[in-house]
C-alpha positions in Angstrom: 158.3 -109.9 61.1 161.6 -111.0 62.7 162.4 -113.4 59.8 163.0 -111.1 56.8 163.4 -113.8 54.2 161.3 -117.1 54.3 163.3 -119.5 52.1 161.2 -122.6 52.6 158.4 -122.5 50.0 154.9 -121.7 51.4 151.6 -122.7 49.9 149.8 -119.3 49.4 147.6 -120.5 46.5 144.5 -119.5 48.6 145.3 -115.8 48.0 143.3 -113.9 45.5 145.1 -111.2 43.5 143.7 -107.9 42.3 145.4 -105.9 39.5 146.9 -102.5 40.1 148.5 -100.7 37.1 152.1 -99.5 37.4 151.8 -95.8 38.2 155.3 -95.0 37.1 154.3 -95.1 33.4 156.4 -98.2 32.6 154.8 -101.4 31.2 153.6 -104.0 33.6 151.0 -104.9 36.2 151.5 -105.3 39.9 149.2 -107.7 41.8 148.1 -107.3 45.4 146.3 -109.4 47.9 145.5 -109.5 51.6 144.6 -111.9 54.4 143.9 -111.9 58.1 146.2 -113.9 60.3 145.5 -114.2 64.0 143.2 -111.2 63.7 145.8 -109.0 62.0 145.5 -107.9 58.4 148.5 -108.8 56.2 149.1 -107.2 52.8 150.9 -109.0 49.9 152.2 -107.8 46.6 154.0 -109.3 43.7 156.8 -108.1 41.5 156.0 -107.1 37.9 153.6 -109.6 36.3 153.0 -110.3 32.7 150.0 -112.5 31.7 152.1 -114.3 29.1 155.6 -114.4 30.7 154.5 -114.7 34.3 156.3 -112.8 37.1 159.2 -111.2 35.5 160.2 -108.4 38.0 162.2 -108.3 41.2 160.6 -105.3 42.9 159.8 -107.4 46.0 163.5 -108.1 46.5 164.2 -104.4 46.3 161.7 -103.8 49.1 163.7 -106.1 51.4 167.0 -104.5 50.4 165.6 -101.0 51.1 163.9 -102.2 54.3 167.3 -103.3 55.5 169.0 -100.1 54.4 166.5 -98.0 56.3 167.0 -100.1 59.4 170.8 -99.6 59.2 170.4 -95.8 58.8 167.8 -95.6 61.6 164.8 -94.5 59.5 161.3 -95.3 60.5 159.6 -97.4 57.7 157.1 -100.0 56.9 158.8 -103.4 57.4 158.5 -106.1 54.7 159.0 -109.8 54.6 160.1 -111.7 51.5 158.4 -115.1 51.1 159.1 -117.9 48.7 155.7 -119.3 47.8 153.4 -121.1 45.4 150.6 -118.7 44.3 147.8 -119.1 41.8 146.8 -116.5 39.2 144.0 -117.2 36.7 144.2 -121.0 37.4 148.0 -121.2 36.9 150.5 -122.0 39.7 153.6 -119.9 40.0 156.7 -120.5 42.1 157.8 -117.0 43.1 158.9 -114.6 45.7 156.4 -112.0 47.2 156.3 -109.3 49.8 154.2 -109.2 52.9 153.6 -106.3 55.3 151.3 -105.3 58.1 148.8 -102.5 58.2 150.6 -99.3 59.4 147.3 -97.6 60.4 146.6 -97.6 64.1 143.1 -98.3 65.4 140.7 -95.4 64.5 143.0 -94.0 61.8 142.0 -93.3 58.2 144.5 -92.6 55.4 144.6 -90.2 52.5 147.2 -89.6 49.8 149.5 -86.6 50.4 148.6 -85.2 47.0 144.9 -85.0 47.9 145.6 -83.7 51.4 147.8 -81.0 49.9 145.2 -79.9 47.3 142.6 -79.5 50.0 144.7 -77.9 52.7 147.5 -75.9 51.0 147.8 -72.1 51.4 148.0 -69.9 48.3 151.3 -70.3 46.5 152.5 -72.8 49.1 154.9 -75.3 47.5 154.6 -79.0 48.3 157.8 -79.0 50.2 156.9 -75.9 52.2 153.5 -77.4 52.9 155.1 -80.5 54.5 157.5 -78.3 56.5 154.7 -76.2 57.8 152.9 -79.4 58.9 155.9 -80.5 60.9 157.1 -83.1 58.5 160.5 -81.5 57.4 162.6 -84.3 58.9 160.5 -87.0 57.3 160.5 -85.3 53.8 164.2 -84.6 53.9 164.9 -88.2 54.8 162.7 -89.4 52.1 164.4 -87.2 49.5 167.8 -88.5 50.4 166.7 -92.1 50.5 165.0 -91.7 47.1 168.4 -90.5 45.7 170.3 -93.3 47.2 168.0 -96.0 45.7 166.9 -94.0 42.6 163.3 -94.4 43.5 161.3 -93.9 40.2 157.9 -93.8 41.8 157.4 -91.4 44.7 154.1 -90.0 43.5 151.6 -88.3 45.8 149.8 -91.5 46.7 153.1 -93.2 47.8 153.2 -90.8 50.7 150.2 -91.0 53.0 148.7 -88.9 55.8 147.0 -90.7 58.7 144.2 -89.1 60.6 142.4 -90.0 63.8 139.3 -87.8 63.8 138.2 -88.7 67.4 141.6 -87.8 68.9 142.3 -85.0 66.4 145.7 -86.4 65.6 147.3 -86.2 62.1 150.6 -87.9 61.3 152.5 -89.0 58.2 152.8 -92.7 57.4 156.1 -94.4 57.7 158.1 -94.7 54.5 156.8 -97.5 52.2 156.7 -98.8 48.7 160.3 -98.8 47.4 160.1 -101.5 44.8 160.5 -99.4 41.7 164.1 -98.5 42.6 167.7 -99.7 42.3 168.0 -102.0 39.2 164.2 -102.5 38.7 164.6 -101.9 34.9 167.1 -104.7 34.5 165.8 -108.2 33.6 169.1 -109.9 32.7 172.8 -109.8 33.7 173.5 -108.1 30.4 171.3 -105.2 31.3 172.7 -105.2 34.8 176.2 -104.9 33.4 175.2 -101.9 31.2 173.3 -100.1 34.0 174.8 -96.7 34.9 174.6 -96.6 38.7 175.0 -92.8 39.0 172.9 -91.8 36.1 170.3 -89.2 37.0 167.2 -90.8 35.5 163.9 -88.9 35.4 161.7 -90.1 38.2 158.1 -89.4 39.3 158.4 -87.3 42.4 155.5 -85.5 44.1 157.9 -83.2 46.0 160.6 -81.4 44.0 161.6 -82.1 40.5 162.0 -85.2 38.4 165.7 -85.4 39.4 166.4 -87.2 42.7 169.8 -85.6 42.7 168.5 -82.1 42.2 166.0 -82.7 45.0 168.9 -82.9 47.5 169.1 -79.2 47.1 165.9 -79.0 49.1 167.6 -80.6 52.1 169.5 -77.9 54.0 170.7 -79.9 56.9 172.2 -82.9 55.0 174.5 -84.1 57.7 171.6 -84.3 60.2 169.3 -86.6 58.2 170.3 -90.1 59.5 170.9 -91.6 62.9 173.7 -93.8 61.5 175.9 -94.1 58.5 176.4 -96.7 55.9 179.6 -98.8 56.1 181.2 -101.3 53.8 180.5 -104.2 56.1 176.7 -103.5 55.8 176.7 -105.2 52.4 176.4 -108.6 54.1 173.4 -107.5 56.1 171.6 -106.0 53.0 171.9 -109.2 51.0 171.6 -112.0 53.5 169.7 -114.9 51.9 169.1 -113.0 48.6 171.6 -115.0 46.6 168.8 -117.5 46.2 166.7 -114.9 44.4 169.0 -112.7 42.4 172.3 -113.4 40.6 175.6 -112.5 42.3 176.3 -110.0 39.5 172.9 -108.3 40.1 173.4 -108.1 43.9 177.0 -106.7 43.5 175.7 -104.1 41.1 173.0 -103.0 43.6 175.7 -102.7 46.3 177.9 -100.7 43.9 175.0 -98.4 43.2 174.0 -97.8 46.9 177.6 -97.4 48.0 178.5 -95.0 45.1 175.5 -92.8 45.8 176.2 -92.9 49.5 179.7 -91.6 48.8 178.4 -88.8 46.6 175.9 -87.9 49.4 178.8 -87.9 51.9 180.7 -85.4 49.8 177.7 -83.1 49.7 177.3 -83.0 53.5 181.0 -83.5 54.5 180.3 -86.6 56.6 
């Protein structure tokens, strides 16, 4: 997916959408679809959808922003593509932006949610964090916890972390980071709400590992200065938001940058970068 943002509108009205309730506890429905292109399965998802108001969220845009942020920081992750398209839901055509991604499973692999894998395989009194460390996933989990603080990810429940297994080869690995839509300013639907949003507020989030505080969860990360391959720089703002001025307002994009940069600076203070 070399072209991250496809601005020219595509006709994707052939896609059929299934409903998946928002697991974070907030109101809304997220629709998903899939297709096969040149023998490869492609997954699609929409931002928050309301049957009366239409597509009202911007979670798909957040996916692209976080995708780019992870690339800058050198973090393995599922890559997304943002596509401008016409789609059809219940007989009505919508002009919208959606996300597309490839299947991260390799041939012969099956996937299971980390919460289920933990329940089946944990030792007595073994914490979720220690379980991941003991399975060789410390670097992954530490990186995830820091990222979730930087973007204020509200929805890192146990099914948004997956374990991939190849029974024939007896290989177990953890899936690349994915699903970051419910983050950043996902609760803001107007520039008025954007302006009022507190970028450093420690909002309660749904985290399978640690507490409901993404800031407090940084205490689990002992080697903070060794998490990322690269650092965030002021000039990275242009990379993060290329072509997105067509989707979100300038005020919204600037507030997202202010949020990411302010949280990055707080993180730097903690690890003396």
